[in-house]
Every structure is written in C-alpha cells, then in structure tokens.
ZAZAGU-897710 format. One line per 3 residues: number of its first residue (from 1); their letters; for each residue x, y, z of C-alpha. Coordinates in steps of 0.25 Angstrom, whole numbers, plus 2048, in hexadecimal, padded with zeros to 3 digits. Layout:
N
NUM> A> X Y Z | ...
***
This chain:
548
1> MSP> B6D 83E 964 | B76 839 958 | B70 836 94B
4> RFD> B70 827 947 | B7A 822 93D | B77 813 93D
7> NLM> B6C 80B 936 | B68 817 92D | B67 80F 920
10> MSY> B5A 808 91B | B56 7FB 920 | B56 7F4 913
13> PLT> B55 7E4 913 | B5F 7DD 90B | B56 7D3 904
16> LTH> B56 7CD 8F6 | B49 7D5 8F3 | B52 7E1 8F0
19> FFE> B5B 7D9 8E6 | B4E 7D4 8DE | B47 7E1 8DD
22> RSR> B54 7E8 8D9 | B56 7DD 8CE | B48 7DE 8CA
25> RLF> B49 7ED 8C7 | B57 7EE 8C2 | B5A 7E1 8BA
28> ARK> B4C 7DD 8B4 | B53 7DB 8A6 | B5E 7D2 8AB
31> AIA> B5E 7C3 8A7 | B5B 7B6 8AE | B5D 7A9 8A7
34> TRV> B5B 79A 8AA | B61 78E 8A3 | B55 785 89E
37> PGK> B5A 777 89A | B59 775 88B | B53 783 889
40> PLF> B58 792 887 | B5B 799 894 | B4E 79E 89B
43> RYT> B50 7AE 89C | B48 7B9 8A3 | B4C 7C6 8A9
46> YGD> B4D 7CB 8B7 | B40 7D2 8B5 | B39 7C5 8B2
49> FAE> B40 7BF 8BE | B3B 7C9 8C7 | B2D 7C8 8C3
52> RTM> B2D 7B9 8C4 | B34 7BA 8D2 | B29 7C3 8D7
55> RLA> B1E 7B9 8D1 | B26 7AE 8D8 | B25 7B5 8E5
58> GAL> B16 7B6 8E3 | B16 7A7 8E0 | B1D 7A4 8ED
61> AAL> B13 7AC 8F4 | B08 7A4 8ED | B0E 797 8F2
64> GVR> B0E 79B 900 | B1C 79F 902 | B1E 7A8 90D
67> RGD> B29 7B0 914 | B34 7A7 919 | B2F 79B 911
70> RVA> B3A 792 90A | B38 791 8FB | B41 786 8F6
73> TFA> B47 785 8E8 | B4C 778 8E1 | B51 77D 8D4
76> WNS> B5C 77F 8CA | B61 78D 8C7 | B56 795 8BF
79> HRH> B4F 7A2 8BE | B43 79C 8C6 | B4D 798 8D1
82> LEL> B51 7A7 8D1 | B43 7AB 8D2 | B41 7A3 8DE
85> YWA> B4F 7A8 8E4 | B48 7B6 8E4 | B39 7B4 8E6
88> TPL> B3B 7AB 8F2 | B43 7B4 8FB | B3D 7C1 8F6
91> SGA> B30 7BB 8FB | B35 7B9 909 | B37 7AA 907
94> VLH> B44 7A2 907 | B4A 79C 8FB | B4F 78E 8FE
97> TLN> B57 788 8F2 | B58 779 8F3 | B64 772 8ED
100> IRL> B5F 769 8E2 | B6C 760 8E4 | B68 75B 8F2
103> SPL> B64 74E 8F6 | B55 74C 8F9 | B58 74A 908
106> DLT> B5F 757 909 | B54 75E 900 | B49 759 90A
109> YIV> B50 75E 916 | B53 76C 910 | B45 76E 90B
112> NHA> B3F 76A 918 | B49 771 921 | B47 77E 919
115> GDS> B38 77C 91A | B37 780 90B | B28 783 907
118> VIF> B29 784 8F8 | B33 77D 8EE | B36 782 8E0
121> ADA> B3C 777 8D8 | B41 776 8CA | B39 76B 8C2
124> SLW> B44 762 8BF | B48 762 8CE | B3B 75F 8D4
127> PVL> B3C 750 8D4 | B47 752 8DF | B3E 759 8E8
130> AAI> B32 751 8E4 | B39 745 8EB | B39 74C 8F8
133> RDK> B2C 754 8F7 | B25 74C 901 | B30 74F 90B
136> LPT> B2F 75E 90B | B23 762 914 | B25 771 914
139> VRQ> B25 773 905 | B17 778 901 | B19 77A 8F2
142> IVI> B22 775 8E7 | B24 77E 8DA | B2A 778 8CE
145> MPD> B33 781 8C5 | B36 77F 8B6 | B45 77C 8B4
148> GVA> B45 778 8A5 | B48 769 8A9 | B3A 764 8AE
151> DAA> B2C 769 8AC | B28 772 8B8 | B19 771 8B6
154> ETA> B19 762 8B4 | B22 760 8C0 | B1A 769 8C9
157> GRE> B0D 762 8C5 | B01 765 8CE | B08 764 8DB
160> HRE> B12 76F 8D9 | B13 77D 8D4 | B1A 781 8C7
163> YEA> B23 78D 8C8 | B1F 795 8BB | B10 792 8BE
166> LLA> B12 797 8CC | B18 7A4 8C7 | B0E 7A6 8BC
169> AAQ> B03 7A5 8C7 | B09 7AE 8D1 | B08 7BC 8D4
172> PVS> B15 7C4 8D5 | B18 7CB 8E2 | B17 7DA 8E2
175> GWP> B22 7DC 8EC | B2B 7D4 8F6 | B29 7D3 905
178> ELR> B32 7DB 90E | B3D 7D2 912 | B48 7D2 91D
181> ETD> B56 7D0 919 | B57 7C6 923 | B4C 7BD 91D
184> AAG> B50 7B0 917 | B51 7B0 908 | B57 7A3 904
187> MCY> B5B 795 90A | B65 78B 906 | B6A 77E 90C
190> TSG> B78 779 90D | B7C 76B 90F | B8B 76E 911
193> TTG> B8C 768 91E | B88 75B 926 | B79 75A 92A
196> HPK> B6D 75F 924 | B6E 76B 919 | B6E 778 920
199> GVV> B65 784 91C | B6B 792 919 | B61 79D 919
202> YTH> B65 7AA 911 | B5F 7B8 915 | B5C 7C3 90B
205> RAM> B67 7CB 912 | B72 7C0 910 | B6E 7BE 901
208> FLH> B6D 7CD 8FE | B7B 7CF 904 | B81 7C3 8FD
211> CLA> B7C 7C7 8F0 | B82 7D5 8F1 | B90 7CF 8F5
214> EAT> B8F 7C4 8EA | B8D 7D0 8E0 | B99 7D7 8E4
217> TDL> BA5 7D8 8DA | BAF 7D1 8E3 | BA5 7C5 8E5
220> FGI> B9D 7C1 8D8 | B9B 7CF 8D3 | B8D 7CC 8CE
223> SEN> B87 7D8 8C6 | B7C 7DB 8BC | B86 7D8 8B1
226> DRI> B87 7CA 8B5 | B80 7BE 8AE | B80 7B3 8B9
229> LHI> B7E 7A4 8B7 | B79 79D 8C3 | B7F 78F 8C3
232> VPM> B80 78D 8D2 | B73 787 8D6 | B69 790 8DC
235> FHA> B67 786 8E7 | B75 787 8EB | B78 792 8F5
238> NSW> B6E 79B 8ED | B77 799 8E0 | B82 7A1 8E8
241> CLP> B77 7AC 8E9 | B7A 7B0 8DB | B6C 7B1 8D6
244> YTA> B69 7BB 8E0 | B75 7C3 8DE | B73 7C3 8CF
247> LMA> B65 7C8 8D0 | B6A 7D3 8DA | B74 7D8 8D0
250> GAD> B6B 7D6 8C3 | B74 7CC 8BD | B6F 7C3 8B2
253> QVF> B6D 7B5 8B7 | B6D 7A7 8B0 | B68 79B 8B7
256> AGP> B6E 78D 8B3 | B61 785 8B4 | B60 776 8B7
259> NPQ> B6C 76E 8B9 | B76 777 8B0 | B82 76F 8AA
262> PPD> B8F 776 8A6 | B8B 777 897 | B7E 77F 89C
265> ICR> B87 788 8A5 | B91 78B 899 | B85 78E 890
268> MIQ> B7F 798 89A | B8C 79F 89D | B8F 7A0 88E
271> GEK> B81 7A4 889 | B7D 7AD 895 | B8B 7B4 896
274> VTF> B8B 7B0 8A5 | B94 7B9 8AD | B94 7B2 8BB
277> TGA> B91 7A5 8C0 | B95 79B 8CA | B96 78C 8CE
280> VPT> B9E 782 8D5 | BAB 77E 8CE | BA6 771 8C8
283> VWI> B9D 778 8BF | BA8 781 8B9 | BB2 775 8B7
286> AIK> BA7 76F 8AE | BA4 77D 8A7 | BB3 77F 8A5
289> ELC> BB5 772 89D | BA8 774 895 | BAC 782 891
292> EKE> BBA 77D 88D | BB4 772 885 | BA8 779 87F
295> GYD> BAD 787 87E | BA2 78E 886 | BA4 79D 888
298> ISS> BA3 7A1 897 | BAB 7AD 896 | BA0 7B6 89B
301> LRT> BA2 7B1 8A9 | BA9 7BB 8B2 | BA9 7B3 8BE
304> IAI> BA6 7A4 8C2 | BA3 7A3 8D1 | BA8 796 8D7
307> GGS> BA2 790 8E3 | BA0 783 8EA | BAE 77E 8E9
310> AAP> BBB 784 8E4 | BBE 785 8D5 | BCC 77F 8D1
313> RSL> BD6 789 8CE | BD8 783 8C0 | BC9 785 8BD
316> QQA> BC9 793 8C1 | BD5 796 8B8 | BCF 78F 8AC
319> YAK> BC2 798 8AD | BCB 7A4 8AE | BD4 7A0 8A3
322> NFG> BCA 799 899 | BBD 7A1 89C | BC2 7AE 8A2
325> VQM> BB9 7AC 8AE | BBE 7AD 8BD | BB8 7A3 8C7
328> AHA> BB5 7A9 8D5 | BB4 79F 8E1 | BA9 7A2 8EA
331> WGM> BA7 79B 8F8 | B9B 79B 900 | B90 792 906
334> TEM> B81 791 906 | B83 797 914 | B89 7A3 90E
337> TPL> B7E 7A7 904 | B88 7A2 8FE | B94 7AB 8FB
340> GTV> BA0 7AC 904 | BAC 7AF 8FC | BB0 7B2 8ED
343> TRL> BBE 7B1 8E7 | BC2 7BE 8E0 | BD0 7C3 8DE
346> KSY> BD3 7D0 8E5 | BD8 7DC 8DC | BE7 7DB 8E0
349> MGD> BE7 7CC 8DC | BE5 7CF 8CD | BF4 7CF 8CB
352> WSE> BF6 7C2 8D2 | BFB 7B6 8CA | BF1 7AC 8C5
355> EKK> BF5 7A2 8D0 | BF3 7AB 8DB | BE5 7B0 8D5
358> YDV> BE0 7A2 8D5 | BE5 79F 8E3 | BDB 7AA 8E6
361> YSR> BD0 7A5 8DC | BD1 797 8E2 | BCC 79C 8F0
364> VGY> BBE 79F 8F3 | BC0 7AE 8F4 | BBF 7B8 8FF
367> PSV> BB2 7BB 907 | BA6 7C2 901 | BA2 7D0 906
370> GVD> B99 7CC 912 | BA0 7BF 915 | BAA 7BE 921
373> VRI> BB3 7B1 921 | BBC 7AB 92B | BC4 79E 92D
376> VAD> BC4 798 93A | BCC 78D 940 | BC7 781 948
379> SGA> BCA 788 955 | BC0 793 951 | BCC 79D 94E
382> ELP> BCB 7A6 942 | BD6 7A3 938 | BDE 7AE 930
385> WDG> BDD 7B1 922 | BEA 7AC 91D | BE7 7A2 913
388> ESM> BEC 796 91B | BE4 795 928 | BD8 78C 925
391> GEL> BCB 78B 92D | BBC 78B 92C | BB6 796 923
394> QVR> BAC 79E 92A | BA3 7A9 925 | B99 7B3 929
397> GPW> B91 7BE 922 | B83 7C3 91E | B80 7B8 915
400> VVA> B86 7AD 91D | B7D 7A3 924 | B7B 7A6 933
403> SYY> B73 799 936 | B6E 78D 92E | B5F 78C 92D
406> DNP> B59 783 938 | B66 77C 93A | B6B 77F 949
409> ESA> B75 773 948 | B7D 77B 93E | B80 786 948
412> DRF> B8F 782 949 | B91 787 93B | B90 795 941
415> TAD> B9A 79B 94A | B98 7A2 957 | B9D 7AF 951
418> GWF> B94 7AF 945 | B9C 7A8 93A | B97 79C 931
421> RTG> BA0 790 930 | BA1 78C 921 | BA8 77F 924
424> DVA> BB2 782 919 | BC1 783 91D | BC8 78E 916
427> TID> BD4 798 916 | BD3 7A7 914 | BDF 7AE 90F
430> AEG> BE4 7BC 912 | BDC 7C2 906 | BCF 7BC 90B
433> YVQ> BCE 7B0 901 | BC8 7A4 907 | BCD 796 903
436> ITD> BC4 78A 906 | BCE 77F 90A | BC4 774 90F
439> RTK> BB6 772 913 | BB0 76B 91F | BB4 75D 91F
442> DLI> BA6 758 91D | BA3 760 910 | BA6 75C 902
445> KSG> BA3 767 8F7 | B9F 760 8EA | B9C 768 8DD
448> GEW> B97 774 8E6 | B8F 76B 8F0 | B92 767 8FE
451> VSS> B92 759 902 | B93 755 911 | B9C 74A 913
454> VDV> B96 747 920 | B88 746 91B | B8C 73C 910
457> ENL> B94 734 91B | B88 733 924 | B80 72E 918
460> IMS> B8A 724 914 | B8C 71F 922 | B7D 71C 923
463> HPK> B7F 711 919 | B7E 704 920 | B8B 6FE 91B
466> VLE> B93 70B 91E | B9C 70C 92A | BA3 71A 928
469> AAV> BA3 724 91C | BAB 730 91A | BA8 73A 90E
472> IAV> BB4 743 909 | BB6 74C 8FD | BBE 748 8F1
475> PHP> BC2 751 8E6 | BBA 750 8D9 | BBE 757 8CC
478> KWV> BB0 75C 8C9 | BA9 75E 8D6 | BB5 762 8DE
481> ERP> BB2 758 8EA | BA9 74C 8EB | BA6 743 8F7
484> LAC> BAD 736 8F8 | BA7 72C 903 | BB0 723 90B
487> VVP> BA8 718 911 | BAB 70D 91B | BA2 701 91A
490> KPG> B9D 6FA 927 | BA5 6EE 92B | BA0 6E2 923
493> STL> B99 6EA 918 | B9C 6EB 90A | B99 6F9 904
496> EPG> B9A 6FE 8F5 | B9C 70D 8F2 | B90 70D 8EA
499> EII> B87 709 8F6 | B8B 716 8FD | B88 71F 8F0
502> DFL> B7A 718 8EE | B77 71A 8FD | B7A 729 8FD
505> RPQ> B74 72C 8EF | B66 72E 8F4 | B6A 736 900
508> LAR> B74 740 8FA | B74 74A 8EF | B7C 745 8E3
511> WAL> B87 74F 8E5 | B89 74A 8F4 | B8B 73B 8F0
514> PDA> B99 736 8F2 | BA0 734 8E4 | BA6 727 8EA
517> VEI> BA6 71E 8F6 | BB3 718 8FB | BB2 70C 904
520> IDA> BBD 70D 90F | BC1 705 91B | BBF 711 925
523> VPK> BBE 720 926 | BCA 726 92C | BC8 72C 939
526> TSV> BCE 738 941 | BD3 737 94F | BC6 73A 955
529> GKF> BBF 730 94C | BB9 739 941 | BBA 736 932
532> DKK> BC7 73B 92D | BC3 740 91F | BD1 746 91C
535> VLR> BD7 738 91C | BCC 734 911 | BCE 741 909
538> ERY> BDD 73E 909 | BDA 730 905 | BD1 734 8F9
541> KSW> BD7 741 8F5 | BDB 73B 8E8 | BCE 733 8E6
544> TPR> BC9 734 8D7 | BBA 736 8D5 | BB3 72B 8CC
547> EA> BAC 735 8C5 | BB1 743 8C2
***
C-alpha cells in the first residue's frame, strides 16, 4: 500500500484569535491613540489594549452574550470600538457595525433583521437610537461609551450600562473558545441596491485571508513600521478591514474620533507622523486646499488609499508633486470584506511617461491575490481583457459573499457558476487593470455612500401630488455625484420643489436627499414604456448645483 501524500499538514483554523495572540505577545509596546475633541490624544499600548479586550470579553459573558449572538456598535472610530472589534468575534459572537448615517427607518430594519442582542453606542450618538429603542425587541441591553463629546455616565443613567464601569467590574477571560474558521465573525449591511438593506456575514477565514492579502507589498504593504490613521468609518465595511490588518502586523494605530474635520486630520497626520491612511476623494480635496493654505506637513505619508469613487487625475498629481505622496485607488464592496483591486504600477512601467503612468493610476487597479474577476456581456458571454469590451464586473474568492443573510430574494446577484454580480460595469485591459466605466443605472455614489435612485423615486411617487418621478446622478465638485429629482405633478396639482424635499427629509438619510427638484412635464420613456433616464442625464449634464 502506497504511503499517503495528501492532507499531512496540521488542521489549524484560520481565525482572528491567532492575530490577537500574536500581537499580544510580540507588539505589547506598540501605540494606539484616539482623538478626543478639545483634549490631547488618548494614548495606550497594545499591551493595555489586550488586557482591556480580554476584560471586555468577560463583560460580554456577564451580559449574557453567547456564541453566535450579534453584538452591535453605533460608534465613531476609537480605541474602544477597536476593543469591540476583537472581543466580540474572539468570544464567538458576531460584531455588527451599525452605520450612524442611516435613517431611523433603515436602522430599525437592520437591527431587527440581524437580531442584535446588545448595542454599544457612543454617548453623543445615543439620542439617535433612543428615538427607536422601543422598536428594537431583540435588544436586551444598551452600553454607553465615552466619546469626549457627551457624558457617558449621565447618558447611561440607571437604565443602561456605562462602558468603563462595565469593564472595571468584569473578570477578564483566561483564554478564548475554540472557534471554527467558518464561524461568523462580523456583519455589515449594504443598502447599495433597491429594497431593504442586505446583510453580509464575514467568517473568520474570510477576514484572516483578507488581512494577509491587504498587508502584501503590492496591495497596501502594511507592516510593523507603519503608523495608520483610521479615517474610513469603522461602521463602513469594517473600515476597509484596516484595524484588523494593522493589529495583525503590529502597526501603530491612530483613531480619528468623533466627527473629524479636515483640520483634525491634518493635525493628526502631521503630529503623529502617519504613514498610511485612506478615505474617499472628497476628504482629500479639502485636505489639499487646507495644506496649501495653512502649510500642514503631511510628508510622512507613503500612501493614501482612495476608495468609494475615483480621484481626479489632477488631485493625484497635486499630491505627488506638492506633498510627495502617491494615491492608490482601491475598489471593493461590502460584499467583498471589502478589498477587490488596488492600483500599483508594475516594475516595467517605471520608465513610462507621466501621462501613461496616470492613465494607469486613474484605474482601480488589478485584482488582489485571492480575487478572481471577469466581465460579462448581457448575453452571459465572458468578454476579453482588451481595455475596450465593456460588461458587468463579476468576482469570486475566499472573502467574497456567497449569499446574503436571510435574503433569498437577492439570489439573482449570484451566478450559477459561482460568481458574485457586482452591478458595476467595467473594462479590463491586457495588463489586468480594471476600469469602472459605469454603475447600475439605479445607483448614485455620493461622497462614498450609495443612493438608490429607485428607492428615492418610490418615496417621491408616494406623495399625493406626484404623478411620476425619476432620480438621476448629476456631477458635483465636492461629492462627485448628487441626486437630482425630476418630478411630474398630477394633473391639476400645483407642486413646489420644497414640498418634495420636506416630504423626503424624515424618511431618508441626509446624504440621500436630492440636492434639488426639477418640475417637468413628463418623464421620457423607452419603447417599452420604461423611464428613459439617459435622456434626463443628457438634459441635465450641465446642471449647476446651487451649493458646492
């Protein structure tokens, strides 16, 4: 009988527990800091963080959190949020980050759909949740966290627990439960399509592999030498998973705190000698102007990761020329944990002209190791990588969603042969660089947030004076795109634009509200009677926003 050759390596689960324990032992002296408004940055070490995280895990157990329970956060970027990032999944529970910018209607749906059992909320944000507390039957406990804006103990009162008091009374865990790599670790909801928001559940394995890829040199190159500033909200696609990758690598971490503004970001980059950060382009437009005006020194940065939408070529060139830092486009989705592609020049492109280089930099990059991409025609045929053929971008890989949580009606987002349909339209050139050329017609990307035009249209058309409504994207100098509503009144009705905005305001997040309402005679139709938005886009392509 021949000796075995297969499956002779250890069965070692790919869980976040390994990253935490490695960091606790190797990087105890590394630094973590959080911006506190009006005060110096709060600072402590990875060793302090590890002790508090193990104490927090004991506190979760005391609150009755059990394996598989969903623990939600409603918070800004901070070291306390980082403690929850780790204590929750390492305890076997599931971290569910709630987007603080969502409407009360969406928040209510998401908390109830996920079945959250405990919510940890920053003190200054609690009033938003307080307004819907009686509509959240699965939530057993609220914990209020200090954020430097509102008093946590006063906010908590007798009804809720206060974070620091909870930790002080807790017994730290002495070890972690044995987890499977297929166990759920995190959960985010995306409202990037029509209908209810959709839940994406990340496994330990997916996040483990994603972190390893994110740290590779040809992606973000995260290492122990880095000082990372977390600007991307920790409630937005796990802050691009950077808080996990940073701890894995032992990088110093700086958290931007409550509602950071461009001057705050400039001061943190300059004062903390930040080497890596990322955000949507609108943030960097404001910071560029501030640095040029006030003279902030951001030369410590080696890379700025750009996500959400494309950065203008002129902005990329200005950062390279004026500040010596190269921007790198990254494309991904909540459904991809979220990294899909990153723009890096290949070695033989170093001698190319600046124009040719920025032709590459303007694209969203080539696929990460671990991610397969393809473009597909409406017929279902796969299209060539020739830089011209345009089709729907589809992806697959170990950190790509295979199914939404409890949402069978979204099964059409997944192909029969195992690919996820992103809804983006793209080309891929012979070098493998992806260029997003369009998005599904019902989506508007504004300042890093998706706006569903169909959802807004449906709300507008529920107004008693409205006959038809079409919502399109119009260019905006700050937010890249903003929604413009084109509304047809019912015969005999007199309708003012302000009536529509007032009608929508309580039903939509602020960033989803149309910038303006144009009253029109009729929405153009296609030959089969559908709204022909391309006609409206052409009509309003030179539309000027009333406020930049």
